[in-house]
C-alpha positions in Angstrom: 81.8 126.2 149.8 78.2 125.2 148.8 76.9 125.0 152.3 78.1 128.5 153.1 76.5 129.8 149.9 73.3 128.0 150.8 73.2 129.6 154.2 74.0 133.1 152.8 71.3 132.6 150.2 68.8 131.6 153.0 69.7 134.7 155.0 68.9 136.9 152.0 65.8 135.0 150.8 63.8 134.8 154.0 63.6 138.6 154.6 62.7 139.0 150.9 59.9 136.4 151.2 58.6 138.0 154.4 58.6 141.5 152.9 56.9 140.2 149.8 54.2 138.5 151.9 53.4 141.8 153.6 53.2 143.8 150.5 51.2 141.7 148.1 48.1 139.6 147.9 49.3 137.5 144.9 49.5 134.0 146.3 50.6 132.4 143.0 53.7 134.5 142.7 54.5 133.9 146.4 54.2 130.1 145.9 56.6 130.4 142.9 59.1 132.3 145.0 58.8 129.7 147.8 59.4 126.9 145.3 62.2 128.6 143.6 64.0 129.5 146.8 63.7 126.0 148.3 64.6 124.4 144.9 67.9 126.4 144.8 68.7 125.6 148.4 68.0 121.9 147.7 70.4 122.1 144.8 73.1 123.9 146.8 72.9 121.8 149.9 71.0 118.6 149.3 72.0 116.9 152.5 69.6 119.1 154.5 66.7 119.4 152.1 64.1 118.9 154.8 65.7 121.7 156.8 65.3 124.2 154.0 61.5 123.6 153.9 61.3 124.1 157.7 63.4 127.2 157.6 61.9 128.9 154.6 58.3 127.9 154.5 57.2 129.3 157.9 58.6 132.7 157.0 55.4 133.5 155.2 53.0 133.0 158.2 55.6 134.4 160.6 55.7 137.6 158.6 51.9 137.9 158.9 52.0 136.9 162.6 54.8 139.3 163.6 54.3 142.3 161.3 50.8 141.9 159.7 47.5 143.3 160.8 44.9 140.7 162.0 41.7 140.5 160.0 38.6 140.9 162.1 36.3 137.9 162.1 39.0 135.4 161.2 40.5 132.7 163.4 44.0 134.3 162.8 46.1 131.7 164.7 44.2 128.7 163.3 44.5 130.0 159.8 48.2 130.7 160.2 48.8 127.2 161.6 47.2 125.6 158.5 49.2 128.0 156.3 52.4 126.9 158.0 51.7 123.3 157.2 50.9 124.1 153.6 54.0 126.1 153.0 56.3 123.5 154.7 54.8 120.8 152.3 55.4 123.2 149.3 58.9 123.8 150.6 59.6 120.1 150.8 58.4 119.6 147.3 60.7 122.4 146.1 63.8 121.3 148.0 63.5 117.7 147.1 63.0 118.6 143.4 66.3 120.5 143.7 67.9 117.4 145.2 66.6 115.2 142.4 67.8 117.6 139.7 71.3 117.7 141.4 71.4 113.9 141.5 70.4 113.7 137.9 72.9 116.3 136.8 75.9 115.1 138.9 75.1 111.4 138.5 
């Protein structure tokens, strides 16, 4: 039951994160949401913790790439590639923290 709940949560969380990316410039709150989402997914389905980081993190640059407006004078693709790497690393930290908490709680 937990894997199904994790996938359903992922289906709801990614559009939320993408919409939030397009409507705010508050990076700190966005990082907290990314960490919280991947943390919960790591707790729910720890066997695929790496996968949650890969599926959730790139939603932020993907939203900007697909639906955002490019900023003049910036290397938009290069900046998004760097952002993609950063959010995947943050997602890995969140999901493996969720795995660690689950292992400590369950035993």
